[in-house]
C-alpha positions as a Markdown table, in Angstrom:
| # | Residue | x | y | z |
|---|---|---|---|---|
| 1 | Met | 197.8 | 128.0 | 109.0 |
| 2 | Val | 200.6 | 130.5 | 109.9 |
| 3 | Lys | 202.6 | 131.5 | 106.8 |
| 4 | Pro | 206.3 | 132.0 | 106.8 |
| 5 | Lys | 207.6 | 135.6 | 107.0 |
| 6 | Tyr | 210.2 | 134.8 | 104.4 |
| 7 | Asn | 209.8 | 132.7 | 101.3 |
| 8 | Arg | 213.4 | 132.4 | 100.3 |
| 9 | Val | 216.3 | 132.7 | 102.7 |
| 10 | Leu | 220.0 | 132.3 | 102.8 |
| 11 | Ile | 221.3 | 130.8 | 106.1 |
| 12 | Lys | 224.8 | 131.8 | 107.0 |
| 13 | Leu | 226.4 | 129.3 | 109.4 |
| 14 | Ser | 229.9 | 129.7 | 110.9 |
| 15 | Gly | 232.3 | 126.9 | 110.4 |
| 16 | Glu | 232.4 | 126.6 | 114.2 |
| 17 | Ala | 228.7 | 125.7 | 114.3 |
| 18 | Leu | 229.7 | 122.4 | 112.7 |
| 19 | Ala | 232.3 | 121.7 | 115.4 |
| 20 | Gly | 229.9 | 121.5 | 118.3 |
| 21 | Glu | 231.5 | 121.4 | 121.7 |
| 22 | Lys | 234.9 | 120.4 | 120.2 |
| 23 | Gly | 235.4 | 123.9 | 118.9 |
| 24 | Val | 237.4 | 122.7 | 115.9 |
| 25 | Gly | 236.9 | 120.1 | 113.2 |
| 26 | Ile | 233.6 | 118.6 | 112.3 |
| 27 | Asp | 231.2 | 116.9 | 114.8 |
| 28 | Ile | 228.9 | 114.7 | 112.8 |
| 29 | Pro | 226.1 | 114.5 | 115.4 |
| 30 | Thr | 226.1 | 118.3 | 115.6 |
| 31 | Val | 225.8 | 118.6 | 111.8 |
| 32 | Gln | 223.0 | 116.1 | 111.8 |
| 33 | Ala | 221.1 | 118.1 | 114.4 |
| 34 | Ile | 221.5 | 121.3 | 112.3 |
| 35 | Ala | 220.3 | 119.4 | 109.2 |
| 36 | Gln | 217.2 | 118.2 | 111.0 |
| 37 | Glu | 216.3 | 121.8 | 112.0 |
| 38 | Ile | 216.8 | 123.0 | 108.5 |
| 39 | Lys | 214.7 | 120.2 | 107.1 |
| 40 | Glu | 211.8 | 121.3 | 109.4 |
| 41 | Val | 211.9 | 124.7 | 107.8 |
| 42 | His | 212.3 | 123.3 | 104.3 |
| 43 | Asp | 209.2 | 121.1 | 104.9 |
| 44 | Ser | 207.2 | 124.3 | 105.4 |
| 45 | Gly | 207.9 | 125.3 | 101.8 |
| 46 | Val | 210.6 | 127.8 | 102.3 |
| 47 | Glu | 213.3 | 127.9 | 99.7 |
| 48 | Ile | 216.7 | 127.7 | 101.4 |
| 49 | Ala | 220.3 | 128.4 | 100.4 |
| 50 | Leu | 223.3 | 128.0 | 102.7 |
| 51 | Val | 226.8 | 129.5 | 103.1 |
| 52 | Ile | 229.1 | 127.9 | 105.7 |
| 53 | Gly | 232.3 | 129.4 | 106.9 |
| 54 | Gly | 235.5 | 127.4 | 107.3 |
| 55 | Gly | 236.8 | 128.6 | 110.6 |
| 56 | Asn | 236.5 | 125.2 | 112.2 |
| 57 | Leu | 239.1 | 123.9 | 109.8 |
| 58 | Trp | 241.2 | 126.9 | 108.8 |
| 59 | Arg | 241.6 | 130.6 | 109.5 |
| 60 | Gly | 243.5 | 132.5 | 106.8 |
| 61 | Glu | 244.2 | 135.7 | 108.8 |
| 62 | Pro | 246.3 | 134.0 | 111.6 |
| 63 | Ala | 248.1 | 132.0 | 108.9 |
| 64 | Ser | 249.0 | 135.2 | 107.0 |
| 65 | Glu | 250.1 | 137.0 | 110.1 |
| 66 | Ala | 252.4 | 134.1 | 110.8 |
| 67 | Gly | 254.1 | 134.6 | 107.5 |
| 68 | Met | 252.0 | 132.6 | 105.0 |
| 69 | Asp | 251.1 | 134.4 | 101.7 |
| 70 | Arg | 247.6 | 136.0 | 102.2 |
| 71 | Val | 246.3 | 134.8 | 98.9 |
| 72 | Gln | 247.3 | 131.2 | 99.5 |
| 73 | Ala | 245.9 | 131.3 | 103.0 |
| 74 | Asp | 242.6 | 132.5 | 101.7 |
| 75 | Tyr | 242.4 | 129.9 | 99.0 |
| 76 | Thr | 243.1 | 127.2 | 101.6 |
| 77 | Gly | 240.2 | 128.6 | 103.7 |
| 78 | Met | 237.9 | 128.3 | 100.6 |
| 79 | Leu | 238.7 | 124.6 | 100.4 |
| 80 | Gly | 237.7 | 124.3 | 104.1 |
| 81 | Thr | 234.3 | 125.7 | 103.2 |
| 82 | Val | 233.9 | 123.1 | 100.5 |
| 83 | Met | 234.6 | 120.3 | 103.0 |
| 84 | Asn | 231.9 | 121.8 | 105.4 |
| 85 | Ala | 229.5 | 122.1 | 102.5 |
| 86 | Leu | 229.9 | 118.5 | 101.4 |
| 87 | Val | 229.4 | 117.2 | 105.0 |
| 88 | Met | 226.3 | 119.3 | 105.4 |
| 89 | Ala | 224.9 | 118.2 | 102.1 |
| 90 | Asp | 225.3 | 114.6 | 103.1 |
| 91 | Ala | 223.5 | 115.2 | 106.4 |
| 92 | Leu | 220.6 | 116.9 | 104.6 |
| 93 | Gln | 220.4 | 114.1 | 102.0 |
| 94 | His | 220.2 | 111.6 | 104.9 |
| 95 | Val | 217.1 | 113.3 | 106.3 |
| 96 | Gly | 215.5 | 113.3 | 102.9 |
| 97 | Val | 216.3 | 116.8 | 101.6 |
| 98 | Asp | 217.5 | 117.0 | 98.0 |
| 99 | Thr | 220.7 | 119.2 | 98.1 |
| 100 | Arg | 223.2 | 120.6 | 95.7 |
| 101 | Val | 226.6 | 122.0 | 96.4 |
| 102 | Gln | 227.9 | 124.8 | 94.1 |
| 103 | Thr | 231.4 | 126.0 | 94.3 |
| 104 | Ala | 233.0 | 129.3 | 93.1 |
| 105 | Ile | 236.2 | 127.3 | 92.2 |
| 106 | Ala | 235.7 | 124.6 | 89.7 |
| 107 | Met | 235.9 | 121.0 | 91.1 |
| 108 | Gln | 233.4 | 119.1 | 89.0 |
| 109 | Gln | 234.2 | 115.7 | 90.6 |
| 110 | Val | 232.6 | 116.8 | 93.9 |
| 111 | Ala | 230.3 | 119.7 | 93.2 |
| 112 | Glu | 228.6 | 121.8 | 90.5 |
| 113 | Pro | 230.2 | 125.1 | 89.4 |
| 114 | Tyr | 228.3 | 128.1 | 90.7 |
| 115 | Ile | 225.8 | 129.2 | 88.0 |
| 116 | Arg | 223.1 | 131.6 | 89.1 |
| 117 | Gly | 220.4 | 130.3 | 86.7 |
| 118 | Arg | 221.0 | 126.7 | 87.8 |
| 119 | Ala | 220.9 | 127.7 | 91.5 |
| 120 | Leu | 217.6 | 129.4 | 91.0 |
| 121 | Arg | 216.2 | 126.4 | 89.2 |
| 122 | His | 217.3 | 124.1 | 92.1 |
| 123 | Leu | 215.6 | 126.4 | 94.6 |
| 124 | Gln | 212.4 | 126.4 | 92.6 |
| 125 | Lys | 212.4 | 122.6 | 92.5 |
| 126 | Gly | 212.6 | 122.5 | 96.3 |
| 127 | Arg | 216.3 | 121.7 | 96.6 |
| 128 | Ile | 218.6 | 123.3 | 99.1 |
| 129 | Val | 221.7 | 124.9 | 97.5 |
| 130 | Ile | 224.9 | 125.2 | 99.5 |
| 131 | Phe | 227.3 | 127.8 | 98.1 |
| 132 | Ala | 231.0 | 127.0 | 98.8 |
| 133 | Ala | 234.5 | 128.3 | 98.1 |
| 134 | Gly | 233.5 | 131.9 | 98.8 |
| 135 | Val | 233.3 | 134.1 | 95.8 |
| 136 | Gly | 236.3 | 132.3 | 94.2 |
| 137 | Ser | 238.7 | 135.1 | 95.0 |
| 138 | Pro | 240.9 | 136.0 | 98.0 |
| 139 | Tyr | 240.3 | 138.9 | 100.3 |
| 140 | Phe | 236.5 | 138.3 | 100.4 |
| 141 | Ser | 234.9 | 136.8 | 103.5 |
| 142 | Thr | 232.0 | 134.3 | 103.6 |
| 143 | Asp | 230.0 | 137.2 | 105.0 |
| 144 | Thr | 230.5 | 138.9 | 101.7 |
| 145 | Thr | 229.7 | 135.7 | 99.9 |
| 146 | Ser | 226.4 | 135.5 | 101.8 |
| 147 | Ala | 225.4 | 139.0 | 100.9 |
| 148 | Leu | 226.4 | 138.6 | 97.2 |
| 149 | Arg | 224.7 | 135.2 | 96.8 |
| 150 | Ala | 221.6 | 136.4 | 98.6 |
| 151 | Ala | 221.3 | 139.3 | 96.2 |
| 152 | Glu | 221.9 | 137.1 | 93.2 |
| 153 | Ile | 219.2 | 134.6 | 94.2 |
| 154 | Glu | 216.8 | 137.4 | 95.4 |
| 155 | Ala | 216.5 | 136.1 | 98.9 |
| 156 | Asp | 214.2 | 137.8 | 101.3 |
| 157 | Ala | 216.6 | 137.6 | 104.2 |
| 158 | Ile | 220.0 | 136.4 | 105.4 |
| 159 | Leu | 219.7 | 134.4 | 108.6 |
| 160 | Met | 223.0 | 134.7 | 110.5 |
| 161 | Ala | 223.0 | 131.8 | 112.9 |
| 162 | Lys | 225.5 | 132.5 | 115.7 |
| 163 | Asn | 227.0 | 130.2 | 118.3 |
| 164 | Gly | 225.8 | 131.3 | 121.7 |
| 165 | Val | 225.1 | 134.9 | 120.6 |
| 166 | Asp | 221.4 | 135.9 | 120.8 |
| 167 | Gly | 221.6 | 139.2 | 118.9 |
| 168 | Val | 223.5 | 142.4 | 118.4 |
| 169 | Tyr | 224.7 | 144.5 | 121.3 |
| 170 | Asn | 226.3 | 147.9 | 121.7 |
| 171 | Asp | 229.2 | 146.1 | 123.5 |
| 172 | Asp | 230.4 | 142.6 | 124.2 |
| 173 | Pro | 227.8 | 141.2 | 126.7 |
| 174 | Arg | 230.4 | 138.6 | 127.9 |
| 175 | Lys | 232.6 | 141.4 | 129.1 |
| 176 | Asn | 230.0 | 144.1 | 129.9 |
| 177 | Ala | 227.0 | 143.2 | 131.9 |
| 178 | Asp | 225.3 | 146.5 | 131.0 |
| 179 | Ala | 225.6 | 145.9 | 127.3 |
| 180 | Ile | 222.3 | 146.8 | 125.5 |
| 181 | Lys | 220.8 | 144.4 | 123.0 |
| 182 | Phe | 219.1 | 145.9 | 119.8 |
| 183 | Asn | 215.9 | 144.3 | 118.7 |
| 184 | Glu | 216.0 | 146.2 | 115.4 |
| 185 | Leu | 218.6 | 148.2 | 113.5 |
| 186 | Thr | 219.1 | 149.6 | 110.0 |
| 187 | His | 222.1 | 148.7 | 107.8 |
| 188 | Met | 223.1 | 152.3 | 107.9 |
| 189 | Glu | 223.1 | 152.3 | 111.7 |
| 190 | Val | 225.2 | 149.2 | 111.7 |
| 191 | Leu | 227.8 | 150.9 | 109.5 |
| 192 | Lys | 227.8 | 154.1 | 111.4 |
| 193 | Arg | 228.1 | 152.5 | 114.8 |
| 194 | Gly | 230.8 | 150.1 | 113.6 |
| 195 | Leu | 228.9 | 147.1 | 114.8 |
| 196 | Lys | 230.8 | 144.0 | 113.8 |
| 197 | Ile | 227.9 | 141.8 | 112.5 |
| 198 | Met | 229.3 | 141.4 | 109.0 |
| 199 | Asp | 232.2 | 143.0 | 107.3 |
| 200 | Ser | 231.5 | 146.4 | 105.8 |
| 201 | Thr | 231.3 | 145.1 | 102.2 |
| 202 | Ala | 228.7 | 142.6 | 103.2 |
| 203 | Ser | 226.7 | 145.2 | 105.1 |
| 204 | Ser | 226.7 | 147.6 | 102.2 |
| 205 | Leu | 225.6 | 144.9 | 99.7 |
| 206 | Ser | 222.7 | 143.9 | 102.0 |
| 207 | Met | 221.7 | 147.6 | 102.3 |
| 208 | Asp | 221.9 | 148.3 | 98.6 |
| 209 | Asn | 219.8 | 145.3 | 97.8 |
| 210 | Asp | 217.2 | 145.8 | 100.6 |
| 211 | Ile | 217.9 | 142.4 | 102.2 |
| 212 | Asp | 216.9 | 141.8 | 105.8 |
| 213 | Leu | 219.6 | 140.4 | 108.1 |
| 214 | Val | 218.5 | 138.4 | 111.2 |
| 215 | Val | 221.1 | 137.6 | 113.9 |
| 216 | Phe | 220.1 | 135.0 | 116.4 |
| 217 | Asn | 221.4 | 132.1 | 118.6 |
| 218 | Leu | 221.8 | 128.8 | 116.7 |
| 219 | Asn | 222.3 | 126.9 | 119.9 |
| 220 | Glu | 218.7 | 127.1 | 121.0 |
| 221 | Ser | 216.7 | 124.4 | 119.3 |
| 222 | Gly | 214.0 | 125.6 | 116.9 |
| 223 | Asn | 215.3 | 129.1 | 116.5 |
| 224 | Ile | 215.7 | 128.8 | 112.7 |
| 225 | Lys | 212.0 | 128.0 | 112.4 |
| 226 | Arg | 211.0 | 130.8 | 114.8 |
| 227 | Val | 212.9 | 133.4 | 112.7 |
| 228 | Ile | 211.3 | 132.1 | 109.5 |
| 229 | Phe | 207.9 | 132.4 | 110.9 |
| 230 | Gly | 208.4 | 135.9 | 112.2 |
| 231 | Glu | 208.9 | 135.5 | 115.9 |
| 232 | Gln | 210.8 | 138.4 | 117.4 |
| 233 | Ile | 214.1 | 136.8 | 118.5 |
| 234 | Gly | 217.6 | 138.1 | 118.0 |
| 235 | Thr | 218.2 | 141.3 | 116.1 |
| 236 | Thr | 216.7 | 142.2 | 112.8 |
| 237 | Val | 218.6 | 144.6 | 110.5 |
| 238 | Thr | 216.7 | 146.2 | 107.7 |
| 239 | Ser | 217.0 | 149.0 | 105.2 |
| 240 | Lys | 214.0 | 150.8 | 106.6 |
| 241 | Ile | 214.2 | 153.8 | 109.0 |
| 242 | Ser | 214.1 | 152.4 | 112.6 |
| 243 | Asp | 213.2 | 154.1 | 115.8 |
| 244 | Ser | 215.1 | 151.5 | 117.8 |
| 245 | Glu | 218.1 | 152.5 | 119.9 |
């Protein structure tokens, strides 16, 4: 039997991934399909945590540019991530996966507070843990949340599932037909080249804690499982010296 390449992972989903073809809001059939894919990986014994963005419901940066206080805009976005987390948790429960939502902002009526030891215990018991409300403070993205929580739970990798993006390129492939896709990079190369995979804080955290980052296309069915089992799809970012260009 083929063994998974990673035993414990954090899957980072954009909020837009939950919107499906609508582009905004939450499309329940799309959420259910993603939950089914995650269940298939979970059934192989892999421990899974999730971080979901809130861009399908709210974007703090445009709101602040329009005159809203940046701190208030960011807190509003955190609440959007909680909504997405609760919907995903429900979908996972419906396919038979025991799931817990933990939030960085206390809201005991709907979710547990984030406690590292409790999160680790859930993972060890085979539960999926969804981390919501970012890190609980403004100015930090869900990318940074992903890198921080991955380090805290000692995840082997962060799986960055993108909508319609099959890896990391040296230019935007939708605008430049000659853009070159990288199969492998180091975190340092990502920072030096200014590649916008994650924000710089998240990239530095991943590098400092030796956590692999795999960027791949979520829209192709089965890709989450392929990454977990070591198939070369998308782009893998590691802390090791790479000869890739």
